[in-house]
N, C-alpha and C positions, 0 to 999 in steps of 0.2 A: 793807318790807325783805325779808320772806320771799318776796314775789312776785318781786322782783328776783333773789334767789338762785335761785329755781326756773327763771326764764328763762335765767339765766347757765349753770346746770348743763345745761339742755336744749340750749342752743347749743353748749356745750363737747362734749357727747356726740355731737351731730350732726357737729361738726367732726372729732372723732376717727374716727367711722364713715366719713366722706367720705375722710379721709386713708388709712384702712385699705384701702378699696376701691380708691382711686386707686393706692396702693402695690402692691396685688396685680396691677393691670393693668400698671403701669410696670415691675415686675420679673418679668413673665412670661418664661419661658425662650425663647430663640431659637437659630437655627443657630449652632453653635460652642460653645454652653454645655454644661457638664457636667451630666448629668441621671441620677443614680443610681436615682431612682425616678420613675414617671410623675406628671405634675401632675394636679391635680383636673380631672375631666372626660375624662381619658385612661385607657386600659387598655394594659398592656404584655404583649406576647407574645414569649417568648424564641425564639432562633434555631431550637430543636428542635421548635417547634410543628408538629403533623402537617399543618396546612393550608398550609405553605410548601413549595413545590417548588423544588429546586435542580437546575440543568442544566449541562452542559459538562464532565463528568468527575467524579472522586471528590473531594468536599469533605471537609475534616477540621477537627478541633478544635485550635486553636493554644493550647497551655498555657504557652508560653514568654514570652508578652507580655501582650496585653490580654485574653486569654481569649475570643476570638471564633471564629466558624465561618468557615473560609477556603475560597476556591475553589482549584483546582489552579494551580500556578505555570506560567507560560508557556502558558496556554490562552486563545486569543481567543474571545470570544463567550459566556463563562460568564454565567449569569444566575440570578435567583431571582424567583419570582412567586407571587401569591396573590390572592384577592378579599377585600373587606371591605365592610361596610355602614356608612355614615357620611358625614362631610363633611371629615375631615382625617386626616393620617397623618404619622408621623415615622420616619426611619431612624436607629436608634441604633447607633453604632459608634465608631470612633476614627481617629486619623491615624497613619500609619507610612510610613517611607521607601519601602517596597515596595508601597504602596497604589496602586490604579489612579487615573490622572489624568482618566479620562473614563468616566463611568457614565451611560447614558441612562435616563430615567424615562419609561415609557409608561403612561398611564392610559386605560383603555377603548380600547386599541389605538392611541392617538395619542401621539407623543413630545411631552412638555410641558416637560421640564427636562433638565439635565445637571449632574453634580456630581463632586467628586473626594474620594478618601480619602488622597491623598498629602500628607505633611507631617511635622512633627516627631514623633518616637516618643513615644507616650503610651499609658498603660494606663487612662486615664479614659474613661468611657462618655459620649459627647457626642451632641448632635443634629447629625448630619451632613447630613441633608436633611429638609425640612418642606414639606408642601403643605396649604394651608388653603382654605376657601371652596368646596369641591366641592358639587355638587348633592346633596341628601339622597337616599340610595339605595345600591344595590350598585355597586361599581366593581371592575374588574380592574386589577391593578398589576403591572408588570414592571420590574425593574432589570437592565439589560444592560451588560456590561463591554465597552468598545471597545478595550481594551488586553490585553496578555498578563501584566500584573501582577495582584496579588491584589485581589479584592473580598471584604471581610470584614464580618460583621454580628454584632452582639450581640443586638438585639431590634427589634421593631416596636411603635410606640405608635399607637393609633387611638382614635376615639371610638365604635367599634362592633365587632361580632364579626368575626373572620377566618373565611374560607371557602376551600375548595379552589379553585384557579385555574380559571376558566371565562371566556373572553374575552367582554367586554361590547361589543356593537356601538356604535360612535360615529357620529353623523351626519356628522362631519367626516372620516370615513375612507372615502372612496368606493372602490368596487371590492372591498372585502373580503367583503361579503355574509355576515357572520357566520361567518368562517372558524373552523374548529375546534369550534364549538359544535353544528353540525348533523351532520357526518360526520367525526369526529376522525381517522379512519384515512386519509381522502383529502385533507384540507386544502382541497379546492375542489370540492365536489359540482357536477356538471354542470348541475343544475337551478338552481343559485344563482349561477353566474357569468353575466355579461351576457346578457340575453335574446336577443341576436342570434346566439348560438352554437348555434342549433337545439335548444332544449330539448324538441323533439318535438311540442309542442302549439302553438307560436307561429308557425312558418314551414313547416308541412308541405306547403302547396300550391305554394309557389314553387320548391321544390327537386326533390322526387321524389315526387309525390303518391301514386303507387301505386294509388289507387282511381280515377284519372281515365283514364290511358292507360298501364298498367303495362308493356305490351310494346313500345310504340313509342318511348317517351322523348320524343315530340314533342307539345307543347301543341296543343290542338284547332284553334287559329287558324292553325297553320302546316301541319299535315298532316291535313286534314279527314277522311281515311279513305276517303271515296267517290271521291276523285280519285287518291290514291296509297295504295292498300292495302299491306299488309305487304311485298309484293314490290317496291314502288316506292321503298323507303327507300334513299337513296344510301349506298353503303358508306363513303364518305369522312366521313359525318357520324355514323353509328351502327354502327361495325363490330361485328358479332357480337351487337349489342343487349345487351351485358353491362354497360352503364353504366361504361365504362372511365374516363371523366373524373372520376368521384366515388370510385373505389376506390383510386387511386394504387397500381397493382400493382407498380411498380418503384421502387427508390430510386436516386438519382443516384450514379454511381461517383465515386471519389476519396477524399480524406482524410475520415475520419469519427471519431466518438468515442462511447463509452458514458458518459453522464452519470448518476451515481448520487447522488441527493440524500437525505440523512438528515434527517428532520423531527424536531421537538422531542418528538414522542410515541414516537420510536424506530422508526417505519416508514421503509423505504427506497422511493424512487420512482426507477425506472430508465428512461432515455430513450436511443434510438439516434438521434444527431443528425449532421448535416453539420458540417464545420468552421465554416462561416459561422454556423449556428445556435448552435453552442457559443460562438463569439466574441461573438455578440449576448447570450447569457445572462450570460457573464462581465462584459461591459461594463455590462449592467443591474445586476448584483450590486454591482460596484465603485461605480457611481454612487449606488445606494441606500444603500450602506454609508457614503457621504460625505454622506448626507442629501438626495440629489436623486433625482427620478424617481418612477415609480408604485410602489405597495406590492406589486404582483404582477407576474408574468411569464408570458406565454402560450407554451406549448410544444406544437407540432403533434404529434399522435399518429401520423401517417403510417400505417404498416402495421397499427397497432392500431386504426385507424378502423373499427369494426364498426357494422353497421346501415345504414339508408338515409339517412345523412347525407353531405353534401358536404364537411363539415369538422368536425373535433373537436379541441379544445385542452384541455390540462391547465394550470390556473392555479396556479402555485407562489407562496405568500405569503412575503414576505421575512422577517418576524419569526417565521416557523415553521421556518425553515431552521437546522439545527444545524451541519451541515457538508456538503460535497459532494466527490465524487471523479470524476476524469476518466481514462478509459482510451482512448487514441487507437489507431486502426487504419486500414488502407487497403484499398480494394476493387479497386485497380488490378491 
């Protein structure tokens, strides 16, 4: 009888333990649930954590409602960003009638999700976004507002420490070449943009070798030198021997514009463009804003093309652009 009782008690304890574990799994919080405190295995970082960067104007504390940190009203492109080490994160906030209906989530430079803060007015702190199952390691995270309504935040929950934002290169983000992490002031260092852009050491011979025939501009197979010495160069091919084709000494006349692009680090990049080039930039920006096209745009440097290069381009990264300004003029 005693043996039977021991077996019964052991079985009962096992059942209770199983139910307890199963209940904890079953009742794990999910998106939309109120979560005033972080769950086991999570750490909460409030909105004023020094590792979180806020962009797009002057953010402020909303004390009239849910007690959140709010972006400026009627500002497109407001955002917040940070890095963390771990595999999961949660965006803790609430719903409000003036909340943004479209917030992009970028992890390691790649858009992975979109969520909304718009809804019934509530002062409860809820899980408004959750991402699980990331690879163990450091990740860069950006929340970008696609509307001019509010983006507001109470806190961030993660399973690892927060760090200052530093864009992590993702293998599925071609063309970015670690933007921002190598030369944050320029957004697109010339040596890191596609190797075909004359990085100086990769195509020196095919363009203007300098060490082969610096004065003649003619490859040895065309002007062997013994047959057509310097006096025999036809003026129609090499006028003045000043490499006119590679220097672009003049700009086309007509309608033009000064494009000033303000990057998310506060730097301004200024370009003098033709109307056609400006329209191409705006078309690319509008398409990328709608989720189509390349993540960067190449802008010809024209008269700023210094050095022995036949072409130089400035690559502007879309998710680094805070705003841009256009000042049109005419050279007619």
